[in-house]
TORPA-4810 file (N, C-alpha, C, O; in nm, 3 decimals):
<nodes>
NODE_1_-0.996_-3.425_1.533_-0.874_-3.363_1.583_-0.795_-3.298_1.469_-0.736_-3.191_1.485_M
NODE_2_-0.795_-3.366_1.354_-0.724_-3.312_1.238_-0.780_-3.178_1.195_-0.705_-3.087_1.161_G
NODE_3_-0.915_-3.165_1.197_-0.976_-3.040_1.155_-0.945_-2.928_1.254_-0.921_-2.814_1.215_R
NODE_4_-0.946_-2.962_1.384_-0.914_-2.863_1.486_-0.771_-2.813_1.466_-0.743_-2.693_1.476_I
NODE_5_-0.681_-2.907_1.437_-0.542_-2.869_1.415_-0.530_-2.776_1.296_-0.456_-2.678_1.300_F
NODE_6_-0.605_-2.806_1.187_-0.600_-2.723_1.068_-0.651_-2.582_1.097_-0.594_-2.484_1.050_E
NODE_7_-0.759_-2.574_1.174_-0.813_-2.442_1.209_-0.712_-2.362_1.289_-0.690_-2.244_1.262_V
NODE_8_-0.649_-2.428_1.388_-0.549_-2.360_1.470_-0.430_-2.317_1.386_-0.375_-2.209_1.405_R
NODE_9_-0.390_-2.403_1.293_-0.276_-2.370_1.208_-0.309_-2.251_1.118_-0.225_-2.164_1.097_K
NODE_10_-0.431_-2.248_1.066_-0.473_-2.136_0.981_-0.473_-2.006_1.060_-0.430_-1.903_1.010_S
NODE_11_-0.522_-2.012_1.185_-0.525_-1.893_1.270_-0.383_-1.845_1.299_-0.356_-1.725_1.303_A
NODE_12_-0.293_-1.941_1.321_-0.154_-1.906_1.349_-0.091_-1.836_1.230_-0.022_-1.735_1.247_M
NODE_13_-0.114_-1.888_1.109_-0.059_-1.826_0.990_-0.119_-1.688_0.967_-0.051_-1.597_0.921_F
NODE_14_-0.248_-1.673_0.999_-0.314_-1.543_0.983_-0.250_-1.440_1.075_-0.226_-1.326_1.034_A
NODE_15_-0.222_-1.479_1.201_-0.156_-1.389_1.295_-0.016_-1.354_1.246_0.028_-1.240_1.257_R
NODE_16_0.053_-1.454_1.193_0.188_-1.430_1.141_0.184_-1.331_1.025_0.268_-1.242_1.017_Y
NODE_17_0.087_-1.348_0.935_0.076_-1.257_0.821_0.049_-1.115_0.867_0.106_-1.019_0.814_D
NODE_18_-0.041_-1.100_0.967_-0.070_-0.967_1.019_0.054_-0.904_1.081_0.082_-0.786_1.060_R
NODE_19_0.127_-0.984_1.158_0.248_-0.934_1.222_0.353_-0.894_1.118_0.418_-0.790_1.131_M
NODE_20_0.370_-0.978_1.017_0.467_-0.950_0.911_0.431_-0.820_0.839_0.519_-0.740_0.807_A
NODE_21_0.301_-0.800_0.814_0.256_-0.679_0.748_0.282_-0.557_0.837_0.326_-0.454_0.788_K
NODE_22_0.254_-0.570_0.966_0.277_-0.460_1.059_0.426_-0.424_1.064_0.461_-0.306_1.061_Q
NODE_23_0.512_-0.525_1.072_0.655_-0.500_1.080_0.704_-0.434_0.951_0.787_-0.343_0.955_F
NODE_24_0.654_-0.480_0.837_0.693_-0.422_0.709_0.649_-0.276_0.700_0.725_-0.191_0.655_S
NODE_25_0.526_-0.248_0.744_0.474_-0.111_0.741_0.559_-0.020_0.829_0.597_0.089_0.787_R
NODE_26_0.589_-0.066_0.950_0.667_0.017_1.041_0.810_0.033_0.992_0.871_0.138_1.010_I
NODE_27_0.864_-0.071_0.930_0.998_-0.061_0.873_1.008_0.050_0.770_1.107_0.124_0.766_G
NODE_28_0.906_0.062_0.686_0.905_0.170_0.587_0.888_0.306_0.654_0.950_0.404_0.612_K
NODE_29_0.805_0.312_0.758_0.787_0.438_0.830_0.917_0.481_0.898_0.948_0.600_0.904_E
NODE_30_0.993_0.384_0.949_1.123_0.415_1.009_1.216_0.472_0.902_1.286_0.570_0.927_I
NODE_31_1.217_0.410_0.785_1.303_0.457_0.676_1.268_0.600_0.637_1.358_0.683_0.616_A
NODE_32_1.139_0.629_0.627_1.096_0.765_0.591_1.135_0.864_0.700_1.183_0.974_0.671_I
NODE_33_1.115_0.824_0.827_1.147_0.913_0.939_1.296_0.943_0.945_1.335_1.057_0.968_A
NODE_34_1.379_0.841_0.926_1.525_0.859_0.932_1.572_0.948_0.817_1.656_1.036_0.838_V
NODE_35_1.518_0.927_0.699_1.557_1.009_0.584_1.520_1.156_0.607_1.593_1.246_0.564_K
NODE_36_1.408_1.179_0.674_1.361_1.316_0.695_1.430_1.385_0.812_1.461_1.504_0.804_K
NODE_37_1.454_1.309_0.921_1.503_1.375_1.043_1.624_1.315_1.108_1.665_1.360_1.215_G
NODE_38_1.684_1.213_1.046_1.803_1.154_1.103_1.773_1.038_1.196_1.658_1.014_1.231_G
NODE_39_1.879_0.964_1.238_1.861_0.841_1.315_1.850_0.860_1.466_1.825_0.763_1.538_P
NODE_40_1.867_0.982_1.515_1.862_1.007_1.659_1.719_1.038_1.701_1.666_1.145_1.670_D
NODE_41_1.656_0.943_1.771_1.515_0.960_1.810_1.495_1.079_1.902_1.387_1.138_1.905_A
NODE_42_1.599_1.116_1.978_1.586_1.230_2.070_1.565_1.361_1.994_1.504_1.454_2.046_N
NODE_43_1.616_1.367_1.873_1.604_1.489_1.792_1.510_1.471_1.673_1.503_1.557_1.585_N
NODE_44_1.439_1.359_1.670_1.352_1.329_1.556_1.216_1.282_1.608_1.196_1.163_1.630_N
NODE_45_1.121_1.375_1.627_0.989_1.338_1.681_0.917_1.234_1.597_0.847_1.148_1.651_P
NODE_46_0.934_1.241_1.465_0.867_1.143_1.378_0.920_1.003_1.405_0.843_0.907_1.409_M
NODE_47_1.050_0.992_1.424_1.110_0.861_1.452_1.066_0.811_1.590_1.042_0.692_1.607_L
NODE_48_1.056_0.901_1.688_1.009_0.860_1.820_0.868_0.804_1.812_0.836_0.703_1.874_R
NODE_49_0.784_0.869_1.734_0.645_0.822_1.718_0.643_0.682_1.659_0.571_0.594_1.707_R
NODE_50_0.722_0.661_1.552_0.721_0.531_1.485_0.778_0.423_1.577_0.728_0.310_1.577_V
NODE_51_0.879_0.456_1.654_0.938_0.358_1.746_0.839_0.321_1.856_0.835_0.205_1.899_M
NODE_52_0.759_0.416_1.902_0.654_0.384_1.999_0.554_0.286_1.939_0.513_0.190_2.004_Q
NODE_53_0.515_0.311_1.814_0.421_0.222_1.747_0.481_0.084_1.727_0.412_-0.018_1.737_N
NODE_54_0.610_0.080_1.700_0.678_-0.049_1.683_0.671_-0.130_1.812_0.644_-0.250_1.809_A
NODE_55_0.696_-0.065_1.924_0.687_-0.134_2.053_0.543_-0.178_2.081_0.520_-0.282_2.142_K
NODE_56_0.447_-0.096_2.034_0.306_-0.128_2.057_0.261_-0.256_1.988_0.167_-0.321_2.034_G
NODE_57_0.328_-0.293_1.877_0.294_-0.418_1.808_0.399_-0.526_1.835_0.408_-0.626_1.764_V
NODE_58_0.479_-0.504_1.941_0.580_-0.603_1.986_0.686_-0.631_1.881_0.734_-0.744_1.869_N
NODE_59_0.723_-0.529_1.805_0.833_-0.545_1.711_0.964_-0.553_1.792_0.991_-0.465_1.873_M
NODE_60_1.044_-0.658_1.771_1.166_-0.676_1.850_1.261_-0.556_1.838_1.271_-0.493_1.733_P
NODE_61_1.330_-0.527_1.948_1.421_-0.413_1.952_1.529_-0.423_1.846_1.567_-0.323_1.785_K
NODE_62_1.581_-0.546_1.823_1.688_-0.561_1.725_1.638_-0.533_1.583_1.715_-0.488_1.499_D
NODE_63_1.508_-0.560_1.557_1.454_-0.530_1.424_1.435_-0.380_1.406_1.454_-0.327_1.297_R
NODE_64_1.398_-0.311_1.514_1.386_-0.166_1.508_1.522_-0.104_1.480_1.536_-0.017_1.393_I
NODE_65_1.624_-0.149_1.554_1.759_-0.096_1.535_1.812_-0.128_1.396_1.880_-0.046_1.335_E
NODE_66_1.781_-0.248_1.346_1.826_-0.286_1.212_1.759_-0.199_1.105_1.822_-0.162_1.006_A
NODE_67_1.631_-0.166_1.126_1.559_-0.082_1.030_1.620_0.058_1.025_1.632_0.118_0.918_A
NODE_68_1.658_0.110_1.142_1.722_0.242_1.146_1.857_0.238_1.075_1.891_0.327_0.997_I
NODE_69_1.934_0.133_1.102_2.066_0.118_1.039_2.051_0.103_0.888_2.127_0.164_0.812_K
NODE_70_1.954_0.024_0.844_1.933_0.004_0.701_1.893_0.134_0.631_1.929_0.157_0.516_N
NODE_71_1.818_0.218_0.703_1.773_0.344_0.643_1.888_0.438_0.613_1.876_0.529_0.531_A
NODE_72_2.001_0.416_0.681_2.119_0.501_0.660_2.206_0.452_0.544_2.297_0.522_0.501_L
NODE_73_2.177_0.332_0.494_2.258_0.275_0.386_2.237_0.346_0.254_2.128_0.394_0.224_G
NODE_74_2.341_0.353_0.176_2.335_0.422_0.047_2.245_0.350_-0.054_2.187_0.412_-0.142_K
NODE_75_2.235_0.218_-0.040_2.158_0.139_-0.136_2.014_0.118_-0.092_1.939_0.044_-0.157_D
NODE_76_1.974_0.181_0.017_1.840_0.163_0.068_1.738_0.236_-0.021_1.765_0.346_-0.070_T
NODE_77_1.623_0.174_-0.040_1.518_0.237_-0.119_1.468_0.364_-0.050_1.457_0.370_0.072_S
NODE_78_1.439_0.465_-0.131_1.381_0.588_-0.080_1.230_0.581_-0.096_1.179_0.578_-0.208_N
NODE_79_1.160_0.577_0.017_1.015_0.565_0.012_0.949_0.703_0.019_0.992_0.791_0.094_Y
NODE_80_0.846_0.720_-0.060_0.764_0.840_-0.057_0.624_0.802_-0.011_0.572_0.697_-0.048_D
NODE_81_0.564_0.887_0.071_0.426_0.866_0.112_0.334_0.927_0.006_0.345_1.046_-0.025_E
NODE_82_0.245_0.846_-0.048_0.153_0.891_-0.152_0.012_0.852_-0.113_-0.013_0.739_-0.072_V
NODE_83_-0.081_0.947_-0.125_-0.221_0.923_-0.092_-0.302_0.902_-0.219_-0.296_0.984_-0.311_L
NODE_84_-0.377_0.793_-0.225_-0.466_0.766_-0.338_-0.611_0.771_-0.290_-0.642_0.732_-0.178_Y
NODE_85_-0.698_0.819_-0.378_-0.838_0.840_-0.342_-0.929_0.770_-0.443_-0.897_0.760_-0.561_E
NODE_86_-1.041_0.722_-0.394_-1.133_0.656_-0.485_-1.262_0.618_-0.415_-1.287_0.655_-0.300_G
NODE_87_-1.342_0.542_-0.486_-1.470_0.495_-0.433_-1.476_0.343_-0.437_-1.438_0.280_-0.535_Y
NODE_88_-1.526_0.287_-0.329_-1.556_0.144_-0.321_-1.696_0.123_-0.376_-1.763_0.220_-0.413_A
NODE_89_-1.743_-0.001_-0.382_-1.883_-0.023_-0.419_-1.978_0.053_-0.326_-1.945_0.081_-0.210_P
NODE_90_-2.096_0.087_-0.379_-2.203_0.153_-0.303_-2.169_0.296_-0.262_-2.227_0.350_-0.168_H
NODE_91_-2.072_0.357_-0.333_-2.041_0.497_-0.311_-1.962_0.529_-0.186_-1.958_0.644_-0.143_G
NODE_92_-1.900_0.429_-0.127_-1.820_0.451_-0.006_-1.683_0.508_-0.047_-1.614_0.452_-0.131_V
NODE_93_-1.646_0.621_0.016_-1.519_0.685_-0.015_-1.403_0.609_0.051_-1.415_0.560_0.163_A
NODE_94_-1.291_0.601_-0.022_-1.174_0.527_0.025_-1.050_0.614_0.009_-1.030_0.676_-0.095_I
NODE_95_-0.966_0.617_0.113_-0.835_0.679_0.107_-0.729_0.572_0.133_-0.739_0.496_0.229_L
NODE_96_-0.628_0.568_0.047_-0.523_0.466_0.057_-0.389_0.536_0.078_-0.342_0.608_-0.010_V
NODE_97_-0.328_0.514_0.193_-0.197_0.572_0.223_-0.091_0.469_0.186_-0.094_0.355_0.234_V
NODE_98_0.003_0.508_0.101_0.107_0.416_0.057_0.245_0.471_0.091_0.263_0.591_0.110_T
NODE_99_0.342_0.380_0.098_0.484_0.415_0.108_0.551_0.340_-0.005_0.558_0.217_-0.002_A
NODE_100_0.601_0.411_-0.104_0.646_0.345_-0.226_0.780_0.398_-0.275_0.813_0.516_-0.257_T
NODE_101_0.857_0.310_-0.337_0.980_0.350_-0.404_0.962_0.344_-0.555_1.058_0.360_-0.631_D
NODE_102_0.837_0.322_-0.599_0.807_0.317_-0.742_0.660_0.353_-0.762_0.573_0.266_-0.757_N
NODE_103_0.631_0.480_-0.783_0.492_0.525_-0.792_0.421_0.469_-0.914_0.299_0.450_-0.912_T
NODE_104_0.495_0.442_-1.020_0.433_0.383_-1.140_0.374_0.247_-1.108_0.261_0.216_-1.147_T
NODE_105_0.451_0.165_-1.037_0.403_0.033_-0.996_0.286_0.045_-0.901_0.185_-0.024_-0.914_R
NODE_106_0.300_0.135_-0.804_0.198_0.145_-0.699_0.065_0.191_-0.753_-0.038_0.132_-0.720_T
NODE_107_0.062_0.296_-0.834_-0.066_0.346_-0.886_-0.132_0.242_-0.975_-0.254_0.230_-0.977_V
NODE_108_-0.052_0.165_-1.050_-0.109_0.060_-1.135_-0.173_-0.048_-1.049_-0.282_-0.096_-1.080_A
NODE_109_-0.104_-0.086_-0.942_-0.159_-0.189_-0.854_-0.284_-0.141_-0.782_-0.383_-0.214_-0.773_N
NODE_110_-0.280_-0.018_-0.731_-0.396_0.036_-0.659_-0.516_0.046_-0.753_-0.628_0.012_-0.714_V
NODE_111_-0.494_0.092_-0.875_-0.604_0.101_-0.972_-0.662_-0.038_-1.001_-0.784_-0.054_-1.011_R
NODE_112_-0.574_-0.136_-1.014_-0.619_-0.273_-1.039_-0.703_-0.326_-0.923_-0.805_-0.392_-0.945_S
NODE_113_-0.661_-0.297_-0.799_-0.737_-0.341_-0.682_-0.876_-0.279_-0.681_-0.975_-0.347_-0.656_H
NODE_114_-0.884_-0.150_-0.710_-1.013_-0.082_-0.714_-1.102_-0.146_-0.821_-1.219_-0.177_-0.795_F
NODE_115_-1.048_-0.166_-0.939_-1.127_-0.220_-1.049_-1.177_-0.361_-1.018_-1.294_-0.392_-1.040_N
NODE_116_-1.089_-0.445_-0.967_-1.127_-0.583_-0.937_-1.220_-0.592_-0.816_-1.294_-0.689_-0.801_K
NODE_117_-1.216_-0.489_-0.730_-1.302_-0.488_-0.613_-1.433_-0.415_-0.634_-1.507_-0.391_-0.539_G
NODE_118_-1.462_-0.379_-0.759_-1.588_-0.313_-0.790_-1.592_-0.164_-0.760_-1.699_-0.105_-0.752_G
NODE_119_-1.474_-0.103_-0.743_-1.467_0.039_-0.716_-1.401_0.114_-0.830_-1.390_0.062_-0.941_G
NODE_120_-1.356_0.236_-0.802_-1.291_0.316_-0.904_-1.192_0.411_-0.839_-1.226_0.482_-0.744_A
NODE_121_-1.068_0.413_-0.890_-0.967_0.506_-0.842_-0.999_0.645_-0.896_-1.026_0.661_-1.015_L
NODE_122_-0.994_0.746_-0.809_-1.025_0.882_-0.849_-0.900_0.968_-0.858_-0.788_0.919_-0.840_G
NODE_123_-0.919_1.095_-0.887_-0.810_1.191_-0.894_-0.780_1.246_-0.755_-0.858_1.230_-0.662_N
NODE_124_-0.665_1.311_-0.744_-0.628_1.374_-0.618_-0.732_1.480_-0.580_-0.765_1.567_-0.661_S
NODE_125_-0.781_1.472_-0.458_-0.881_1.568_-0.411_-1.025_1.525_-0.434_-1.118_1.597_-0.398_G
NODE_126_-1.043_1.407_-0.494_-1.179_1.365_-0.530_-1.262_1.321_-0.409_-1.384_1.333_-0.412_S
NODE_127_-1.197_1.270_-0.304_-1.274_1.229_-0.185_-1.213_1.276_-0.054_-1.277_1.265_0.050_V
NODE_128_-1.091_1.329_-0.056_-1.025_1.369_0.068_-1.105_1.473_0.145_-1.098_1.480_0.267_A
NODE_129_-1.181_1.555_0.073_-1.260_1.660_0.138_-1.373_1.602_0.224_-1.433_1.673_0.305_F
NODE_130_-1.401_1.474_0.208_-1.503_1.407_0.288_-1.449_1.360_0.423_-1.524_1.305_0.504_L
NODE_131_-1.320_1.380_0.445_-1.254_1.334_0.567_-1.186_1.450_0.639_-1.162_1.556_0.581_F
NODE_132_-1.156_1.428_0.765_-1.076_1.521_0.843_-0.947_1.451_0.882_-0.949_1.337_0.931_K
NODE_133_-0.834_1.519_0.861_-0.704_1.460_0.889_-0.667_1.491_1.034_-0.647_1.607_1.070_H
NODE_134_-0.659_1.388_1.117_-0.638_1.406_1.259_-0.521_1.324_1.313_-0.488_1.219_1.259_L
NODE_135_-0.461_1.375_1.418_-0.366_1.297_1.495_-0.441_1.219_1.601_-0.527_1.276_1.669_G
NODE_136_-0.411_1.091_1.615_-0.483_1.006_1.711_-0.382_0.936_1.801_-0.296_0.861_1.754_V
NODE_137_-0.393_0.962_1.931_-0.303_0.903_2.030_-0.383_0.807_2.118_-0.493_0.840_2.164_F
NODE_138_-0.327_0.689_2.142_-0.390_0.591_2.230_-0.304_0.576_2.356_-0.184_0.550_2.347_K
NODE_139_-0.367_0.593_2.473_-0.295_0.587_2.600_-0.358_0.485_2.694_-0.479_0.461_2.689_L
NODE_140_-0.276_0.426_2.779_-0.330_0.341_2.886_-0.394_0.432_2.991_-0.342_0.540_3.019_K
NODE_141_-0.507_0.390_3.049_-0.580_0.478_3.142_-0.521_0.486_3.282_-0.555_0.577_3.358_P
NODE_142_-0.432_0.393_3.318_-0.381_0.388_3.455_-0.311_0.519_3.493_-0.222_0.567_3.423_E
NODE_143_-0.355_0.576_3.606_-0.291_0.696_3.658_-0.324_0.824_3.585_-0.260_0.927_3.608_G
NODE_144_-0.424_0.821_3.497_-0.459_0.939_3.419_-0.598_0.988_3.458_-0.695_0.912_3.455_V
NODE_145_-0.608_1.115_3.494_-0.737_1.178_3.520_-0.781_1.246_3.391_-0.722_1.346_3.349_N
NODE_146_-0.885_1.193_3.329_-0.925_1.241_3.197_-0.970_1.386_3.199_-0.940_1.461_3.106_M
NODE_147_-1.041_1.427_3.304_-1.088_1.565_3.312_-0.971_1.663_3.319_-0.968_1.763_3.248_D
NODE_148_-0.875_1.632_3.406_-0.758_1.719_3.419_-0.677_1.721_3.290_-0.631_1.827_3.246_D
NODE_149_-0.659_1.603_3.229_-0.580_1.595_3.108_-0.646_1.674_2.995_-0.577_1.741_2.917_M
NODE_150_-0.778_1.666_2.987_-0.849_1.739_2.882_-0.825_1.890_2.895_-0.801_1.957_2.795_E
NODE_151_-0.831_1.941_3.016_-0.808_2.084_3.038_-0.665_2.122_3.003_-0.640_2.228_2.945_L
NODE_152_-0.571_2.036_3.039_-0.429_2.066_3.017_-0.391_2.062_2.869_-0.298_2.131_2.827_E
NODE_153_-0.462_1.981_2.790_-0.422_1.961_2.650_-0.497_2.049_2.550_-0.465_2.048_2.431_L
NODE_154_-0.595_2.124_2.597_-0.671_2.210_2.505_-0.579_2.308_2.432_-0.597_2.332_2.313_I
NODE_155_-0.482_2.363_2.504_-0.392_2.461_2.443_-0.296_2.398_2.342_-0.227_2.469_2.269_D
NODE_156_-0.294_2.266_2.336_-0.203_2.198_2.243_-0.278_2.141_2.122_-0.223_2.061_2.045_Y
NODE_157_-0.403_2.183_2.105_-0.478_2.142_1.987_-0.575_2.028_2.007_-0.626_1.973_1.910_G
NODE_158_-0.602_1.992_2.133_-0.695_1.882_2.159_-0.832_1.912_2.098_-0.889_2.019_2.120_L
NODE_159_-0.884_1.816_2.022_-1.018_1.830_1.965_-1.120_1.745_2.039_-1.234_1.786_2.060_E
NODE_160_-1.078_1.624_2.078_-1.169_1.540_2.155_-1.091_1.432_2.228_-0.981_1.394_2.187_E
NODE_161_-1.150_1.384_2.336_-1.089_1.276_2.412_-1.199_1.177_2.450_-1.311_1.218_2.482_V
NODE_162_-1.168_1.050_2.446_-1.267_0.948_2.477_-1.199_0.817_2.507_-1.080_0.814_2.538_G
NODE_163_-1.273_0.708_2.498_-1.220_0.575_2.525_-1.256_0.481_2.411_-1.359_0.499_2.345_E
NODE_164_-1.172_0.381_2.387_-1.206_0.279_2.289_-1.273_0.161_2.360_-1.297_0.167_2.480_D
NODE_165_-1.304_0.057_2.286_-1.377_-0.057_2.341_-1.297_-0.133_2.447_-1.354_-0.209_2.525_S
NODE_166_-1.165_-0.113_2.449_-1.079_-0.182_2.546_-1.049_-0.095_2.668_-0.972_-0.136_2.755_E
NODE_167_-1.108_0.024_2.673_-1.087_0.111_2.788_-0.966_0.202_2.777_-0.936_0.276_2.871_G
NODE_168_-0.895_0.197_2.665_-0.781_0.287_2.644_-0.830_0.428_2.615_-0.938_0.447_2.558_N
NODE_169_-0.751_0.527_2.653_-0.785_0.666_2.627_-0.746_0.701_2.484_-0.635_0.672_2.440_I
NODE_170_-0.838_0.765_2.411_-0.813_0.808_2.275_-0.815_0.960_2.270_-0.915_1.023_2.306_I
NODE_171_-0.706_1.020_2.225_-0.694_1.165_2.212_-0.684_1.199_2.063_-0.607_1.137_1.990_I
NODE_172_-0.762_1.297_2.020_-0.756_1.341_1.881_-0.724_1.490_1.875_-0.776_1.570_1.952_R
NODE_173_-0.637_1.524_1.780_-0.602_1.663_1.758_-0.594_1.688_1.608_-0.592_1.593_1.530_C
NODE_174_-0.589_1.813_1.569_-0.576_1.847_1.429_-0.443_1.801_1.372_-0.345_1.787_1.445_G
NODE_175_-0.440_1.777_1.243_-0.318_1.732_1.175_-0.201_1.825_1.202_-0.090_1.779_1.230_F
NODE_176_-0.225_1.956_1.195_-0.116_2.052_1.213_-0.072_2.063_1.359_0.035_2.117_1.387_T
NODE_177_-0.152_2.011_1.451_-0.118_2.016_1.593_-0.053_1.886_1.642_-0.025_1.872_1.761_D
NODE_178_-0.028_1.793_1.552_0.022_1.662_1.592_0.153_1.674_1.670_0.168_1.614_1.776_F
NODE_179_0.248_1.751_1.618_0.377_1.765_1.684_0.365_1.829_1.821_0.432_1.787_1.916_G
NODE_180_0.279_1.931_1.833_0.259_1.997_1.962_0.200_1.900_2.064_0.240_1.898_2.180_N
NODE_181_0.103_1.819_2.019_0.040_1.724_2.111_0.140_1.616_2.154_0.145_1.579_2.271_M
NODE_182_0.219_1.568_2.060_0.320_1.468_2.093_0.417_1.523_2.198_0.450_1.454_2.294_Q
NODE_183_0.462_1.646_2.178_0.555_1.709_2.272_0.490_1.726_2.409_0.554_1.702_2.512_K
NODE_184_0.362_1.769_2.411_0.291_1.790_2.537_0.279_1.660_2.616_0.301_1.659_2.737_A
NODE_185_0.246_1.551_2.549_0.234_1.422_2.616_0.369_1.377_2.671_0.377_1.324_2.782_L
NODE_186_0.475_1.397_2.592_0.609_1.360_2.638_0.648_1.438_2.763_0.704_1.382_2.856_E
NODE_187_0.617_1.569_2.764_0.652_1.653_2.878_0.575_1.612_3.004_0.622_1.633_3.116_E
NODE_188_0.456_1.553_2.986_0.376_1.508_3.098_0.409_1.364_3.138_0.346_1.308_3.228_K
NODE_189_0.509_1.306_3.071_0.551_1.170_3.104_0.454_1.063_3.059_0.453_0.953_3.113_G
NODE_190_0.372_1.095_2.958_0.274_0.999_2.907_0.324_0.940_2.775_0.345_1.012_2.678_L
NODE_191_0.344_0.809_2.774_0.392_0.741_2.653_0.276_0.669_2.585_0.220_0.575_2.642_T
NODE_192_0.239_0.712_2.466_0.125_0.649_2.397_0.153_0.503_2.360_0.267_0.464_2.334_P
NODE_193_0.047_0.424_2.359_0.056_0.289_2.305_0.081_0.299_2.156_0.158_0.222_2.098_I
NODE_194_0.013_0.395_2.094_0.032_0.421_1.952_-0.005_0.565_1.924_-0.080_0.627_2.000_S
NODE_195_0.049_0.619_1.816_0.015_0.754_1.772_0.019_0.754_1.620_0.122_0.722_1.559_S
NODE_196_-0.093_0.789_1.559_-0.107_0.780_1.415_-0.173_0.906_1.360_-0.238_0.982_1.432_E
NODE_197_-0.153_0.926_1.230_-0.229_1.027_1.157_-0.339_0.952_1.082_-0.311_0.866_0.999_L
NODE_198_-0.463_0.985_1.111_-0.576_0.912_1.053_-0.670_1.007_0.980_-0.674_1.127_1.007_E
NODE_199_-0.744_0.950_0.887_-0.847_1.023_0.813_-0.983_0.978_0.865_-1.022_0.863_0.847_W
NODE_200_-1.054_1.069_0.929_-1.183_1.039_0.991_-1.295_1.098_0.905_-1.290_1.217_0.873_I
NODE_201_-1.396_1.019_0.866_-1.504_1.072_0.781_-1.585_1.180_0.852_-1.621_1.165_0.969_P
NODE_202_-1.614_1.287_0.780_-1.692_1.397_0.837_-1.838_1.358_0.856_-1.901_1.394_0.956_L
NODE_203_-1.892_1.283_0.760_-2.031_1.238_0.767_-2.035_1.089_0.736_-2.060_1.049_0.622_N
NODE_204_-2.011_1.006_0.837_-2.008_0.860_0.815_-2.133_0.811_0.744_-2.244_0.855_0.773_P
NODE_205_-2.113_0.720_0.652_-2.219_0.671_0.564_-2.276_0.539_0.616_-2.202_0.445_0.644_M
NODE_206_-2.409_0.534_0.628_-2.474_0.411_0.671_-2.487_0.315_0.552_-2.533_0.354_0.444_E
NODE_207_-2.447_0.191_0.572_-2.460_0.089_0.467_-2.515_-0.038_0.531_-2.507_-0.057_0.652_V
NODE_208_-2.569_-0.125_0.448_-2.621_-0.253_0.497_-2.506_-0.350_0.521_-2.393_-0.324_0.478_S
NODE_209_-2.534_-0.460_0.589_-2.431_-0.561_0.614_-2.376_-0.616_0.483_-2.255_-0.635_0.469_D
NODE_210_-2.464_-0.640_0.388_-2.420_-0.694_0.259_-2.332_-0.594_0.185_-2.232_-0.632_0.124_A
NODE_211_-2.369_-0.466_0.192_-2.289_-0.364_0.125_-2.153_-0.348_0.192_-2.051_-0.334_0.123_Q
NODE_212_-2.150_-0.350_0.325_-2.022_-0.337_0.395_-1.931_-0.454_0.364_-1.809_-0.438_0.357_S
NODE_213_-1.988_-0.570_0.344_-1.908_-0.688_0.307_-1.838_-0.665_0.174_-1.721_-0.700_0.158_E
NODE_214_-1.910_-0.606_0.078_-1.849_-0.575_-0.052_-1.732_-0.477_-0.035_-1.628_-0.493_-0.098_D
NODE_215_-1.752_-0.376_0.050_-1.648_-0.275_0.071_-1.527_-0.336_0.139_-1.413_-0.309_0.100_V
NODE_216_-1.550_-0.419_0.241_-1.438_-0.478_0.313_-1.357_-0.575_0.226_-1.239_-0.596_0.251_F
NODE_217_-1.419_-0.634_0.127_-1.344_-0.719_0.034_-1.242_-0.636_-0.043_-1.129_-0.680_-0.064_K
NODE_218_-1.282_-0.514_-0.084_-1.189_-0.425_-0.152_-1.080_-0.378_-0.056_-0.962_-0.375_-0.092_L
NODE_219_-1.120_-0.342_0.065_-1.022_-0.295_0.164_-0.919_-0.404_0.193_-0.799_-0.377_0.201_I
NODE_220_-0.965_-0.528_0.208_-0.874_-0.639_0.233_-0.777_-0.657_0.116_-0.658_-0.683_0.137_E
NODE_221_-0.829_-0.644_-0.005_-0.743_-0.657_-0.124_-0.635_-0.548_-0.122_-0.518_-0.575_-0.151_R
NODE_222_-0.675_-0.426_-0.088_-0.579_-0.315_-0.084_-0.476_-0.337_0.026_-0.357_-0.315_0.004_L
NODE_223_-0.521_-0.379_0.142_-0.430_-0.394_0.256_-0.327_-0.503_0.236_-0.222_-0.503_0.300_E
NODE_224_-0.355_-0.596_0.147_-0.259_-0.703_0.120_-0.146_-0.659_0.028_-0.047_-0.729_0.012_Q
NODE_225_-0.162_-0.541_-0.034_-0.058_-0.488_-0.122_0.062_-0.442_-0.038_0.045_-0.374_0.063_D
NODE_226_0.182_-0.478_-0.080_0.302_-0.446_-0.003_0.325_-0.296_0.010_0.387_-0.252_0.107_D
NODE_227_0.277_-0.217_-0.085_0.301_-0.073_-0.081_0.199_0.002_0.005_0.219_0.120_0.036_D
NODE_228_0.092_-0.064_0.043_-0.017_0.002_0.117_0.012_0.000_0.266_0.040_-0.105_0.325_V
NODE_229_0.005_0.119_0.327_0.027_0.132_0.471_-0.103_0.134_0.550_-0.116_0.065_0.651_Q
NODE_230_-0.200_0.212_0.503_-0.329_0.225_0.572_-0.439_0.245_0.469_-0.416_0.300_0.362_H
NODE_231_-0.559_0.199_0.506_-0.678_0.224_0.423_-0.786_0.281_0.514_-0.817_0.224_0.619_V
NODE_232_-0.844_0.395_0.473_-0.952_0.458_0.551_-1.076_0.462_0.465_-1.068_0.473_0.343_F
NODE_233_-1.194_0.453_0.530_-1.320_0.450_0.456_-1.422_0.541_0.524_-1.401_0.585_0.637_H
NODE_234_-1.531_0.569_0.454_-1.632_0.662_0.505_-1.753_0.591_0.563_-1.854_0.656_0.591_S
NODE_235_-1.747_0.459_0.583_-1.860_0.388_0.642_-1.875_0.421_0.789_-1.777_0.445_0.859_M
NODE_236_-2.001_0.423_0.835_-2.028_0.449_0.978_-1.978_0.331_1.061_-1.991_0.332_1.183_A
</nodes>
């Protein structure tokens, strides 16, 4: 019974850590959105997107409101989004999206993670060309006709539509069409579960189970860094 309790307790702490990381990431995204477009979500599409994502991970409403209020404070940190590029073990390309108030600290930490994880931090542009920058919207399927929606969204930059393993609808559009797609979905009364900008590999790389394990160890190390928002890789 003691061992079962320990396992359950470990799982509980793991969920808590994931939730804390998600809330921290979204809090920084709210700060960036407010600094760029103001605190009124009705006039700030970026803030609307982040608030939708916050609800998608069950971030409490009072924490969302507190993050917006904090972003307006004079003493609040100014976060910049910085993209780092490099290679994991076995030649797998890695993109690391960060939100940082100290780029000197962040680049040093990211370089250290790459080195300790058997990879190497590269220069700007060294691997980004291996990916496509896309807007990705996740929608609940209830009440949605995928064929009709696909036809209606082509003019707004739709590149592909499909389903994930849970049956949710996944819509992808070009990076530059993200705002148009967001507006189109809003006008159709469709509220995404989440909407993100993602880097999708152009030619996914096949690796063995052992090799992927090495890569995921580096990815896990990177994701545990407080400045890291997202990590993308080129594995199939």
